C-alpha positions as CSV (number, residue, x, y, z in Angstrom):
1,M,18.6,-2.6,-6.1
2,H,20.6,0.5,-7.2
3,I,24.1,0.5,-5.7
4,G,27.0,2.9,-5.6
5,R,30.6,3.0,-4.3
6,S,30.5,6.8,-3.7
7,F,29.2,8.1,-0.3
8,G,25.9,9.9,-0.5
9,G,24.8,8.6,-3.9
10,G,26.4,8.5,-7.3
11,G,29.7,10.3,-7.6
12,H,33.0,10.2,-9.5
13,I,33.4,6.4,-9.1
14,E,30.1,5.8,-10.9
15,A,30.7,8.4,-13.4
16,S,34.0,6.9,-14.5
17,C,33.0,3.2,-14.6
18,P,31.5,1.5,-17.7
19,C,28.3,0.5,-16.0
20,E,25.0,2.0,-17.3
21,L,23.7,4.5,-14.8
22,E,20.2,4.6,-13.5
23,P,18.3,8.0,-13.3
24,C,19.6,8.4,-9.7
25,G,23.2,8.1,-10.8
26,L,23.7,4.7,-9.2
27,V,24.1,1.3,-10.9
28,D,21.4,-1.4,-11.0
29,Q,23.0,-4.4,-9.4
30,D,21.4,-6.6,-12.1
31,K,22.9,-4.6,-14.9
32,V,26.5,-4.4,-13.7
33,D,29.1,-4.3,-16.5
34,E,31.4,-7.2,-15.9
35,T,34.4,-5.2,-17.2
36,C,33.9,-2.7,-14.4
37,N,36.4,-2.9,-11.6
38,Q,34.1,-1.3,-9.0
39,H,30.6,-2.8,-9.0
40,P,30.7,-6.6,-9.8
41,P,30.6,-8.8,-6.7
42,A,33.9,-10.3,-7.8
43,A,35.6,-6.9,-7.4
44,C,35.0,-7.3,-3.6
45,K,34.4,-3.6,-3.1
46,T,32.2,-2.0,-0.5
47,M,29.0,-0.4,-1.7
48,R,28.5,2.9,0.2
49,S,25.1,3.9,-1.0
50,G,22.0,2.3,-2.4
51,H,18.2,2.0,-2.5
52,S,15.6,-0.3,-4.0
53,A,14.6,0.4,-7.6
54,E,11.1,1.1,-6.4
55,D,12.5,3.9,-4.1
56,C,14.7,5.5,-6.8
57,P,14.5,9.3,-6.5
58,G,15.0,9.5,-10.3
59,I,17.3,12.5,-10.3
60,G,21.0,12.8,-10.1
61,R,22.5,11.0,-13.2
62,D,23.4,14.3,-15.0
63,V,25.1,15.5,-11.8
64,V,27.1,12.2,-11.6
65,V,28.1,12.5,-15.3
66,A,29.2,16.1,-14.7
67,I,31.2,15.0,-11.7
68,G,32.9,12.4,-13.9
69,K,33.8,15.0,-16.5
70,T,35.2,17.3,-13.8
71,E,37.3,14.5,-12.4
72,A,38.6,13.6,-15.9
73,A,39.4,17.2,-16.6
74,R,41.2,17.6,-13.3
75,Q,43.3,14.5,-14.0
76,A,44.2,16.0,-17.4
77,V,45.5,19.1,-15.7
78,F,47.7,16.9,-13.4
79,E,49.0,14.9,-16.4
80,A,49.8,18.0,-18.4
81,A,51.5,19.6,-15.4
82,A,53.6,16.4,-14.9
83,M,55.0,16.8,-18.4
84,E,56.3,20.3,-17.6
85,P,60.1,20.7,-17.3
86,Q,61.0,23.3,-14.7
87,G,60.6,26.8,-16.0
88,F,58.6,25.9,-19.2
89,V,54.9,26.0,-19.9
90,N,53.4,23.5,-22.2
91,A,50.4,24.8,-24.2
92,S,48.5,21.7,-23.4
93,L,48.4,22.8,-19.7
94,L,46.4,25.9,-20.7
95,G,43.9,23.9,-22.6
96,A,43.6,21.4,-19.8
97,L,42.9,24.2,-17.3
98,D,40.2,25.7,-19.6
99,D,38.6,22.3,-19.9
100,Y,38.7,21.8,-16.2
101,R,37.0,25.2,-15.6
102,A,34.3,24.4,-18.1
103,A,33.7,21.0,-16.5
104,V,33.4,22.6,-13.0
105,E,30.9,25.2,-14.3
106,H,28.9,22.4,-16.0
107,E,28.9,20.4,-12.8
108,A,27.6,23.5,-10.8
109,A,24.9,24.0,-13.4
110,E,23.8,20.3,-13.2
111,R,23.7,20.5,-9.4
112,I,21.4,23.5,-9.7
113,R,19.2,21.7,-12.2
114,A,19.0,18.6,-10.0
115,H,18.2,20.6,-6.9
116,E,14.7,20.0,-5.5
117,W,13.1,23.4,-5.5
118,D,10.3,24.4,-3.3
119,E,6.8,24.1,-4.8
120,G,6.0,27.1,-7.0
121,C,9.7,28.0,-7.4
122,A,10.6,29.3,-10.8
123,G,14.3,28.8,-10.3
124,V,17.1,30.3,-8.3
125,G,15.0,33.4,-7.7
126,C,13.1,31.7,-4.9
127,C,16.2,31.1,-2.8
128,A,18.4,34.0,-4.1
129,D,17.3,37.5,-4.5
130,T,20.8,38.9,-5.0
131,P,23.9,37.7,-6.9
132,Q,25.6,37.2,-3.6
133,E,22.8,34.8,-2.5
134,A,23.0,32.9,-5.8
135,A,26.8,32.7,-5.4
136,D,26.4,31.4,-1.8
137,F,23.9,28.8,-3.0
138,I,26.3,27.5,-5.7
139,D,29.4,27.8,-3.5
140,S,28.3,27.1,0.1
141,K,30.7,28.3,2.8
142,E,29.8,25.2,4.8
143,S,32.9,23.4,3.4
144,E,35.2,25.9,5.1
């Protein structure tokens, strides 16, 4: 059984834990790292997603890892900002922001790579004929 604490499949919780991820981005319950504070039964945490190993879709691990990198970069921005005395800018904040932007761009690319394209599709061209359509595909307005 592949299990996950994140809703809707593997997410930042799986990406930031020490457990080995399956191709879907979830954790095999028989291979849980006992040092993890999320997935062992003794942690008493709810599992919010899962499927049998036989039904594993086999995609998503790279997206999960990218989400984890985005979360880590985001936290680095918060930590750098917290060190700022009022009215001063620490150079580490600029680097943290650049790292965060790169992580977000990488996550978007991994989401596109993991997307299940229609048969015969050669890439974004099948669902985006213009730059605006490609932008809408990457940054859906559904979240507004």
